N, C-alpha and C positions, 0 to 999 in steps of 0.2 A: 503479429498485430497488423502489419501492413496488408497481409492477405485479407484482413477483415475490414479494410478501409479506414483503419485508425492511423493517426499521426503521432507516434510516441515521441516523447522527449526523455532524456536521462537526468537523473538527480542522485545525489549521494549525501549521506550524513555520517558523522563520526560515531564512534562507539558510545552507546548509552544515551544518545540524544533522545529527547522526549517530546512528543506532540500531545498537547492536552486534548480532551474530548471536544469534537467539533463535527460538523457535517458539511456536505457540499450540495449545490443545487444541480449538479450534473452526475451522471453515471461515470464512475471512475474504474479504470482497469490498471492494475499494478502487476508488474512482472519483476521478480527479484533476479538480478543478474549475478550479484556477488554479495556475500554476508547474509544477514538475517534481520527480520523485522517482526515484532509481535504486535498484532492488532488486538485491541480490547474492543468488544462490542457490548457496552454496558446494558443496553436495552434487552439483549438476548442472554446476558449473563455468561458470555463466552470470551475466550481468548484464542487467537489463531496465530501460530508462528509460521512465517513464510521463510523459506530458505532458497538458495540459488536454484532456479528452475521452476519455482512455484509462482502461480498467478492467482490474483484475487479480483473478482468483479464485484465492485461495491455500488449498490444502487443509490441513486440520489436520495438525500435526506437521511441516510443511515448515520447515526451518531457513532463515532469511533475515536479511539486514541491509538497511540503507537509508541513503542519503545524500540530503539535500534539495539541490535545485538552487540556483543563484545568485540566483534571484528568490523563494525561499521556496516553500511549497506549501500549498494548501488542498485537503482531500479530504473526500469522503463515505465513510463506512465502515459496513459492516453485518456481522453474524455470521449464518452459515447453519447450520442443523442438519445 
């Protein structure tokens, strides 16, 4: 992420934490360091499970929800212009 000029920060959540559907005004990059996180993309009718080593580039305005896996999750996140 740093090689791309991004300034990532770390965050974690406990097992089975839930984020309700929402969107952001910025492009978001998420890299899973440990555990897992399932993103719901309701407008696309898709779900995507990220595990350690996976990355998701989420464009601004994309409606998404998320459910943390049974082992919790630790991620690096950055915002892109």
